[in-house]
Each structure stands twice: as C-alpha cells, then as structure tokens.
matplotlib code that plots the C-alpha trace (Angstrom):
import matplotlib.pyplot as plt

x = [6.8, 7.5, 5.9, 8.2, 7.7, 7.4, 7.2, 5.5, 5.4, 2.3, 2.6, 3.3, 4.6, 1.6, -0.9, -1.5, -1.6, -3.2, -6.0, -3.8, -1.5, -4.5, -5.8, -2.4, -2.3, -5.6, -4.6, -1.2, -2.7, -5.5, -3.8, -0.3, 1.3, 3.3, 3.1, 2.6, 2.7, 1.8, 3.0, 1.0, 1.3, -0.9, -3.1, -5.9, -6.0, -9.0, -11.9, -12.4, -9.0, -8.2, -11.7, -11.2, -7.9, -9.8, -12.7, -10.4, -8.6, -5.2, -2.5, -1.0, 0.6, 0.5, 3.5, 2.5, 4.5, 5.8, 4.3, 6.1, 9.8, 10.2, 11.5, 13.8, 15.4, 12.0, 10.7, 13.8, 13.3, 9.6, 10.0, 13.1, 10.8, 8.4, 11.3, 12.7, 9.2, 8.1, 11.5, 10.8, 12.9, 12.1, 11.3, 9.5, 9.6, 7.9, 9.9, 13.5, 12.6, 11.5, 14.5, 16.8, 14.9, 15.2, 18.9, 19.5, 17.6, 19.3, 22.7, 21.8, 20.6, 23.4, 20.4, 20.4, 16.9, 16.6, 15.4, 12.9, 12.1, 9.3, 10.3, 7.0, 8.6, 11.5, 12.2, 12.5, 11.4, 15.0, 17.4, 20.5, 18.8, 17.3, 20.7, 22.2, 19.3, 19.5, 23.2, 23.0, 20.1, 21.7, 24.8, 22.5, 20.6, 23.8, 24.9, 21.7, 18.7, 18.2, 15.4, 14.2, 10.6, 9.6, 6.1, 7.0, 9.6, 10.4, 11.5, 13.3, 15.3, 16.2, 17.9, 19.3, 22.7, 20.8, 18.9, 20.1, 18.3, 15.2, 11.8, 8.9, 5.6, 2.6, 0.4, -3.2, -6.3, -9.3, -11.7, -14.4, -12.3, -12.3, -15.7, -17.3, -18.2, -17.2, -19.7, -18.9, -20.6, -22.9, -23.0, -25.4, -24.6, -24.3, -21.1, -17.7, -16.1, -12.4, -11.1, -7.9, -8.2, -5.2, -4.2, -3.8, -0.1, 3.2, 4.0, 0.4, 0.1, -3.6, -2.7, -0.9, -3.9, -6.3, -4.2, -3.9, -7.6, -8.7, -6.5, -8.0, -11.6, -11.0, -9.4, -11.8, -15.5, -17.3, -20.9, -20.5, -19.9, -16.7, -16.4, -13.1, -13.6, -10.8, -11.6, -9.4, -8.4, -5.1, -3.2, -3.3, -7.0, -8.0, -5.2, -6.5, -10.1, -9.1, -7.0, -10.1, -12.1, -9.5, -9.4, -13.2, -13.7, -15.3, -18.4, -16.2, -14.3, -15.7, -13.9, -16.0, -13.5, -12.5, -14.4, -14.5, -14.1, -17.7, -18.1, -15.0, -16.2, -19.3, -17.1, -14.8, -17.7, -19.3, -15.9, -14.4, -10.9, -8.4, -5.6, -2.4, -0.1, 1.9, 5.6, 6.4, 4.7, 6.6, 3.7, 0.6, -2.8, -4.2, -3.0, -3.7, -7.3, -8.8, -6.8, -8.3, -11.7, -11.2, -10.8, -8.8, -5.7, -3.6, -0.5, 2.9, 5.7, 5.7, 5.1, 3.7, 2.5, 5.2, 4.8, 1.2, 0.3, 1.0, 0.8, -2.2, -3.3, -4.6, -4.0, -1.8, 1.6, 2.9, 5.7, 4.8, 1.8, 2.1, 2.1, -1.0, -2.7, -2.0, -3.5, -6.7, -6.9, -6.6, -9.2, -11.7, -11.6, -11.9, -14.0, -13.8, -10.2, -11.4, -13.5, -10.7, -8.3, -10.9, -11.5, -7.8, -7.1, -10.0, -8.5, -5.5, -7.4, -6.2, -2.7, -3.9, -5.9, -4.5, -4.8, -2.7, -0.2, -0.1, 0.9, 3.6, 4.9, 5.1, 7.1, 9.5, 10.2, 10.6, 13.3, 15.4]
y = [20.4, 16.7, 14.4, 12.1, 8.5, 5.9, 2.2, 1.3, -2.4, -3.1, -6.8, -8.0, -11.5, -13.9, -11.0, -10.1, -6.4, -5.7, -3.3, -0.6, -0.6, -0.5, 2.6, 4.1, 3.5, 5.2, 8.2, 8.6, 8.4, 10.9, 13.4, 13.8, 15.2, 12.0, 9.5, 6.0, 2.5, 0.0, -3.6, -6.3, -10.0, -12.4, -13.4, -11.6, -12.3, -10.0, -10.3, -7.2, -5.6, -5.8, -4.7, -1.7, -0.8, -1.0, 1.1, 3.7, 3.7, 3.0, 1.8, -1.5, -4.7, -8.1, -10.3, -13.7, -14.8, -11.4, -11.8, -15.1, -15.9, -18.2, -18.1, -15.1, -14.9, -15.3, -12.3, -10.3, -11.1, -10.1, -6.9, -5.9, -5.8, -3.5, -1.2, -1.1, -0.2, 2.3, 3.9, 5.0, 7.6, 5.7, 2.1, 1.9, -1.4, -2.8, -5.9, -7.2, -9.7, -6.8, -4.8, -7.7, -7.9, -4.2, -4.1, -6.9, -5.1, -1.8, -3.6, -5.5, -2.4, -0.1, 2.1, 5.4, 4.6, 5.5, 2.9, 3.8, 1.4, 1.5, -0.3, -1.6, -3.7, -5.9, -8.8, -7.5, -10.4, -11.5, -8.8, -10.3, -11.3, -7.8, -6.2, -8.5, -7.8, -4.1, -4.1, -6.1, -4.2, -0.9, -1.7, -2.5, 0.7, 2.7, 1.5, 0.9, 2.9, 6.6, 7.1, 5.0, 5.7, 4.5, 4.5, 5.4, 7.2, 3.9, 2.4, 5.6, 5.5, 1.8, 3.0, 6.2, 5.7, 6.3, 9.4, 11.5, 9.0, 8.4, 10.1, 9.5, 8.8, 7.4, 4.7, 5.8, 4.2, 2.8, 5.7, 4.0, 4.9, 8.6, 9.5, 12.8, 13.5, 12.5, 10.9, 11.2, 9.0, 11.1, 11.1, 8.4, 5.8, 2.3, 1.0, 2.3, -0.1, -0.7, -2.9, -4.5, -6.8, -9.1, -12.7, -14.3, -15.1, -14.2, -10.5, -9.3, -9.3, -9.6, -11.2, -8.0, -5.9, -8.1, -8.0, -4.2, -3.8, -6.2, -4.5, -1.1, -2.3, -3.6, -0.4, 2.2, 2.4, 4.1, 4.9, 3.3, -0.3, -1.2, -3.8, -4.9, -6.5, -8.7, -9.9, -12.6, -16.2, -17.9, -20.3, -18.1, -17.3, -20.0, -18.9, -15.3, -16.4, -18.4, -15.4, -13.2, -15.9, -16.3, -12.5, -12.5, -10.1, -12.4, -10.3, -7.3, -9.0, -10.2, -12.7, -12.6, -14.6, -13.6, -10.7, -9.6, -6.0, -5.0, -6.8, -5.2, -1.8, -2.3, -2.9, 0.1, 2.5, 1.8, 1.9, 4.9, 3.5, 1.4, -0.3, -1.5, -3.6, -5.1, -5.7, -4.4, -2.7, -1.2, 0.9, -0.1, 0.1, -0.9, 2.5, 4.6, 3.4, 4.2, 7.5, 8.6, 7.8, 9.9, 7.2, 7.5, 5.5, 3.9, 2.4, 1.1, 3.1, 1.1, 1.9, 5.3, 5.8, 8.2, 10.1, 11.0, 10.6, 13.3, 11.6, 12.6, 15.1, 13.1, 9.6, 7.8, 6.0, 3.2, 0.6, -1.8, -3.4, -1.2, 1.9, 0.7, 0.0, 3.6, 4.9, 2.8, 3.9, 7.5, 7.5, 5.3, 7.8, 10.8, 9.9, 13.4, 12.7, 10.1, 12.8, 15.3, 12.8, 11.8, 15.4, 16.2, 12.9, 13.6, 17.0, 15.2, 12.4, 13.7, 12.6, 9.3, 10.6, 9.0, 12.3, 14.2, 11.3, 11.3, 15.0, 14.3, 11.5, 13.9, 16.4, 13.7, 13.0, 16.7, 17.0, 14.1]
z = [-26.8, -27.5, -25.0, -23.0, -24.0, -21.2, -21.6, -18.4, -17.2, -15.2, -14.3, -10.8, -10.1, -9.7, -9.6, -13.2, -13.6, -10.3, -9.4, -8.0, -11.0, -13.3, -11.4, -11.6, -15.4, -15.9, -13.8, -15.5, -18.9, -18.2, -15.9, -17.3, -20.5, -21.0, -23.7, -22.2, -23.7, -21.0, -21.0, -19.2, -18.7, -20.5, -17.6, -16.1, -12.3, -11.8, -14.2, -16.4, -16.2, -19.9, -20.7, -18.5, -20.4, -23.6, -22.4, -21.1, -24.5, -22.9, -25.2, -24.1, -25.3, -23.8, -23.3, -22.1, -19.1, -18.1, -14.7, -14.0, -13.4, -16.4, -20.0, -19.3, -22.8, -24.5, -22.6, -23.4, -27.1, -27.1, -25.0, -27.1, -30.2, -28.3, -27.3, -30.8, -32.2, -29.5, -28.9, -25.3, -23.4, -20.2, -19.2, -15.9, -14.1, -11.0, -10.0, -9.9, -12.6, -14.9, -14.0, -15.1, -18.4, -19.0, -18.2, -20.7, -23.4, -22.7, -23.0, -26.2, -27.9, -26.6, -25.8, -23.9, -22.5, -18.9, -16.4, -13.6, -10.8, -8.2, -5.1, -3.8, -1.0, -0.1, 2.2, 5.7, 7.9, 8.3, 9.3, 7.7, 4.4, 4.2, 4.6, 1.9, -0.5, -0.1, -0.6, -3.8, -5.3, -4.3, -6.4, -9.4, -8.9, -8.9, -12.3, -14.2, -12.7, -13.4, -10.8, -7.9, -6.8, -3.3, -1.8, 1.8, 3.9, 5.5, 2.2, 1.3, 4.5, 3.8, 0.6, 2.1, 0.3, -2.9, -1.8, -4.8, -7.1, -4.9, -5.0, -2.7, -4.5, -2.5, -4.0, -4.4, -2.9, -4.6, -5.3, -3.2, -0.2, -1.1, 0.4, -0.5, 3.1, 6.6, 8.8, 12.5, 15.0, 17.1, 20.9, 22.2, 19.5, 21.1, 19.6, 18.6, 16.0, 15.6, 12.9, 11.5, 8.4, 7.9, 7.7, 11.1, 10.8, 12.4, 12.1, 11.8, 15.7, 16.2, 19.6, 20.7, 19.6, 21.5, 24.7, 24.7, 23.8, 26.6, 29.2, 28.3, 28.4, 31.9, 33.0, 31.5, 31.9, 29.0, 28.2, 24.8, 23.8, 22.0, 19.2, 17.7, 14.3, 12.9, 9.4, 7.9, 8.2, 8.9, 11.1, 14.2, 14.1, 16.6, 18.9, 18.8, 19.4, 22.4, 23.7, 23.5, 25.3, 28.1, 28.6, 29.0, 26.1, 23.4, 23.2, 22.4, 19.6, 16.2, 13.9, 10.7, 8.6, 5.0, 3.6, 0.0, -0.9, -0.6, 2.7, 4.1, 3.0, 5.2, 8.2, 7.3, 6.8, 10.2, 12.0, 13.7, 14.4, 12.4, 14.2, 12.5, 14.8, 12.0, 12.6, 9.1, 6.1, 3.2, 2.2, 4.0, 2.2, 5.6, 6.8, 3.7, 3.1, 6.5, 6.7, 3.4, 4.7, 7.8, 10.3, 13.5, 12.5, 15.3, 13.8, 14.5, 13.0, 9.8, 6.1, 5.5, 9.1, 10.0, 6.7, 7.3, 11.0, 13.5, 16.8, 18.9, 16.2, 13.2, 14.6, 17.0, 16.7, 18.9, 19.0, 21.9, 23.5, 26.5, 24.3, 22.4, 25.8, 26.8, 23.5, 24.0, 27.6, 26.5, 23.7, 25.6, 28.4, 26.0, 23.0, 21.6, 20.7, 18.2, 16.4, 16.4, 14.8, 12.2, 11.1, 10.7, 8.8, 6.4, 5.6, 4.0, 2.2, -1.3, -0.5, -1.9, -4.9, -8.1, -10.1, -7.6, -7.6, -11.4, -11.4, -8.9, -11.1, -14.0, -11.9, -11.0, -14.6, -15.4, -12.8, -14.2]

ax = plt.figure().add_subplot(projection="3d")
ax.plot(x, y, z, "-o")
ax.set_aspect("equal")
plt.show()
C-alpha cells in the first residue's frame, strides 16, 4: 500500500522549530506508516535541533525566513518548488502565515493537495477581537482546509461550527515528564510542595492563588508544613511578594525567579500539587506536564483541564478564588485526597506520550 505523503511545516513564528514540534516530528516519523518531509525555518532558536533531526535521520528542508512574517512571495516561491518536487498529498501547517502561503501555492498550482492545520491557540484576551478572529479564520477553513486539528476541547468548542472538519489531538510532553514510577510522599514528611510556574503578568493570576492559599492556611491546621513555589519573573512579581507578606504567609511562599528546564524539574519532582489559576490556556502544558507525572492538578476550566480532569477524582477544577479556597481547605484537611488524585492521574499519563499521539494522527488521516 502506497504511503500517504505529508509536507509538514515545523516552524513557529519567532521560535524556530520548537522543542515540542521536534519531538512530534520524531514520533510521527518513527511510529506511523506515513511518508513525511518536514520543512523548517532557517534559524535554530534552541541549540542542537538541526543536529537532532540529522541524528534521527529525519528528512527535512530549510527555508530561510519561514518562521517570520516577511518576504511572503519569496517564501511562496521557495516552498512551491518543494511542493512541485515532493508532490505531497497533504500540506500540514502550524500558523496563519503558513496557511496563507500554502493556500497561495495550492491556487497557483491548481493542485488537489489537501491542507491540514493545527490550531495551537488564538487571541482570546479580548472578547470581541477573539470573536472577529474566529469568524474570519472559520470562513477560510471552510473553503481551503480539509482537516482542522485542535489540541484541546476548549479550542474545539471555539470552532464548533466546523465540528465536521475538526479532530482533537493532544500535544505530547517532554519524555522527562513521563516518569517510570510514581513517588508518593510518605506520611510524616515535613513539607507538601505546591507549584505554579508562569510569568507574573495579567491573566496568570498568581495573586488569586496566593489569596486562596493564605486563607486556607489560616483556616486549616495541618501536621505538615505547606510551601507554595512560584517560579518566574514579571511585572507583577513584586506585587505578589508584597501580597504574601501582607497576608503573613511569606514563609509559606517561595519566589525563586526564572528557572531553566533542569531547575524547574527539581521543583516539579519534589511537589505533590500543581495549581493553574490562568484566565485562559488553549492547550496548557502547565496542566499536561504535572498530570503526566502524577501530580494532583488543581486547575481552572481552561485548555485541556476539562478533557482530562475528573473533579475530585484525579484532580480538582475551579473557577473563582472562593472555589479554589474551598479546594485547598478540603485537601489540607484530608491529605489522603492528594494521594488518591495522584495515583489516578498517573494511570492516564500516556495520554501525552508522543508515540500514542502519532498513531492517533495516522488514524485521523486514514479517516479523511
């Protein structure tokens, strides 16, 4: 049986090919019966990415500038040559910029090539701009895109008018988050760690988290010490530090600043609880990564939270500060609930395994 040929664009705007897309490329190449040619931009934002592609013997071509919104017609010309030589059945794009290039090439060549588009996110901070964007892009999808792939039920619902064209496919997590065993904190340990890594800016809501956490600490007396770790920098960091001080809980909140991947993993591994108070997430690696590691995830109903979390069974869902306070009060009073949620979350960790996701991707294409 002839393999389906996919021209897969890896580049993201301003982020080169990106670690996640690289891991996706490796898994798709190894785990599926599909014929891929990957297209990257000319820059390498993370050292070693091109070397990894070479070591994994992954077929790819570089088109300088693909990752930036410049020289549109030059990019059309260069990618058009690749399409003519490779003759793909599908072109899979990751951004609106790439979609515009692919549509132009399809039109110029009078080609029957099918366009696939992964919607990683969209502007949702402004209600009216978000509605306008989704309306415009939905019209484009109707006429030009064969299959829309979304990374969360939240995004799928946002494009519900196109449900017949839409398939849900999670992003995977870095293999370092898929631990081989689950370590549960034993009774008698001194500290239970909670964490939330994010920029201190509007919409990330560290202040809401600190207030709910502080209120619960004052209300509930536990035999174990709590420590909330908030890695990251940003314009609202000092405000949050002062808030913790004003609430009298500075000794229970740690602000370590920016942490690299290895430093953050140290925090994650010793933590039992991950809290995500963000106003919006279209996917939410901050949800997927701790869930895959078997943490007790407490999240707002954003991104993939409602796709994977069964409230009070393998995690907790909330919408308001008062609801988060009630969650904290409940689990601080009954620490066994943390262990129960962690075990149940860990059972579903392979939802975010790249090999599993690669096979789901192949099934999506077979159904087209």
